[in-house]
N, C-alpha and C positions, 0 to 999 in steps of 0.2 A: 504494500500500500504506500501511497505517497500523498502529500497534500494536494497534488495536482488533480486528484479525483473530486475534490470538494467543489460545491457550487460557487459561483461568482456573483457578487452584487455590485453593480457599477452605479455610482452616484454622480450627479452633475459636477459637484465640487466638494471640497473637503468639509465645508460647513454642513452640507446636507448629509454627508457620510457620518459625521460625528453625531448629528441628531438621530439618525436611524440606528446607529450603534448604541447610543444611550437608551433609546426606547427598547431595543432588543435585549440589552443587558438587564434592565429592570425586570422584564418579563421572565427571562431565564432564571434569575435569582429568586423572584417571587414564587415561581413554579417549583423550584428545588426546595425552598423552605417549606412549602405546603406539603411536599411529598416526603422529604427526608428530615425535616425540622431545621437543619443547618445547611448552609451553602458555603462553598469555598471558591473564591475567584483568584485568578492570577493577573496582576496588572502589568502593563507594559509602559515604558517611558517614551521619550521622543515626542515629536510634535503631534503625531496623530493620537498617541496614547493620552497625552495631556489635554488635547482638544476634546477627546471623548469624556474625560473626567470633568472638565469644566462644563461641558454640555449637560452632564448628569446633574450638576449642581443647579442647573436652571430648569430641569425637567419636572413638571408638576406632579407626575406619578412616582417620583422618587420615594415617596412615603409608603409605597407598596413593599419596599425592602425593610425588613426588620434588622437593624444593625446590631441588635443584641445577639443575633444568630448568624452573623456573616463573618467568616474568616477571610482576611485579605492577605495575599501573598504577592511576591514579585518574581518575575521571570529571570531578572538579572539585576545587578547593581554595580555602580562604579565604586571601587574600594577607596572611599574618601572619608574624611571625618564626618561625624554626625552633624546634620544641619547644613552641610555644604550645598551650595546652590546647584551643583551639577548632579547630585544624587537623585535617583528616581524617586526615592521616598520623599525627599524634600519637595520636589515638584508636585508629587501626587497630593501631599498635604496642602500645598498652596492652591491647587486646582480644585480639590474637593474635600479631602478628609478633615480639614480644619473647620469645615462648615456643616458637617453632618454628625449625628450622635454615634460615632464609632465607639466600640469598646476597645480600649488600648490593648488589653490582653489578647484580642483577636486580630490585631494589626501586626503581622509578622514581617517586620522589616529585616532585610539582610544586614548582617553585622557591618559596622563602620570600622574604618582603619584606626580609630581611637577607642574601639569597643573592648570587650573583655579579652580578646585575643591579640590586641595591639595590631601591629602591622603584619602578623602571620596570617596571610590570606588563606592558606590551606586549612589552618585550624578554624578560621571563620567559616569557610565553606562546609567543613565537617559539622560545625555547630548548627548551621542552618539545616543540613541534612537530618540531624538528630531532632530538630524542632518539627520538621515535616513528618518524620517517622512517629513522633509522639502524638500527632494529630491524625494519623492514618488508621484505617481499620486493621483489625488483627490480620497478620500475614502480609500486609502491604507496607511499602516504604514511604509512600506519600498519600495524602487524601485523594479521593476520586474527585478532582476539581470539577465543579459545575461548569466553569468556563475559564479558559486560559487564553489571554490575548497577547499577540506578539506583533510588533512592527517588523516589516521586511526592509532590510537595508539595501542600498544600491548594489552591494556585492552578494545579495541574497542571504545575509546573516539574519538570524533570529535570536532573541535574547543576546548572549555574548558567545554564541556558537558561530565562529567565523569559518569561511571555506578553508578546508584542508588543515584546520587546527585539530590537534589530538582529541579535544573534547567532543568533536562531532562523531567520533567512533566509539565513545563510551557506551557500554551495554549494561552496566550494573549500578555504578554510583549515580545518585540522583542530583548531586550538587558538586560543582568543581570550581577550583580557582582557575582563572585565566590570566596569564602573564603575556606581555608583549602583544597586546591586542593592536590591530592595525589602525584603530581610531582612539583618540585620547578619552580618558586616561588609560594607560596600558594595562593596569591591574584591575581585575573585575571578579565578581562571583556570578555564576550562572547555573540555572537549571540545565539538566542534560535531557536528551531525548527520552530516556526511560521515565523521567518525571513528567515531561510534557505530554507524552502519549498516554498517561494515566487520566488525562482530562476527558470528561464526557464530550465537551465541545471545545474546539480550538478555532479561534478567529485570527486571521492574518490580515493586517491592515497595511495599506500602502497608498500613498497619494503623491502626485507630482510627476513631472516628466522624467526626473532622475531615477524613478523606480520602475519605469516601463520595461526596460531590458531585464531587470531582476525578476519581475513578475512573470514575464513570458518564459524566462529560463527555468524558473522554479516550477511553473505549471507543466512544463514539458519534461521535467527531469524526475528520476526516481533515485538519484544519487545524493543522499543527505550529507555526505562528506564534502562534495564539491559545490553543492547548492543546498545549504542547510534548510532553507524554507521548505524544500521538498520533503524534509523529514519531520515536519511539525504537523501532526494530525491527531484527531481525537478518537475516542472509542465509539462515539455516537455520531459525530458530525464534525466536518471541517468546512469553514466558511471563509471565503476571501472577500474582504470589504475594500473596495477600490474607488478612486475617483476616475473620471474619464481619461485624464492624462496618464495615470498609472496603468490603465487598461489598454492603452493605445496600440500596443504590439501584440495583443492577443488575437489569435485567428480562430478561436473556438466559436 
């Protein structure tokens, strides 16, 4: 299986894409809470991830989500000090989390470089893996995420899984340290494909002309090492959310 098998939703522009994604996310979470009591979601950073979160803050139906029963995780994080402006957690708090009644114990931020493990990124990654395992059903290493969202980079990376990096070939560990990433900062923490593929639903977000080649390549590929976005898929559904510019090179 590859992500290329999932349906594509093409929106006129990034604003409409964010609105549609926000509405869909609220529905997925509300349904999961009704069925399973709790829901687990994985947030993504970047311009599209943050635009989605900001749109959520403006969506009238947001109160359909019970934040007392919502676990919030991240797909990756820049290994920087807590509160740093470039951390996905910091940006998510500014876009949404500071304005809604989240339960801090259910907000599972990836460790910072000034956290309990200091600058030992491998130990920090192991700590996050342990936190995931503690919230997982018996016999599993991660929760069965209701929804996991990932932006697609111009090189087809998702989370901090970059083309041809060793982390893309990981088959057992759920969280890894990434060093020498091709975009700053070089040191990061990321979920791996075994964790991503535990999600019931995976959404892949891309907008802009600079993503058109990556989207077309990932949709046509089954090689998760060379085109990581092709390796991100859910157990129940995989959905591509695009604007027209990002979808420009698709021939489907």
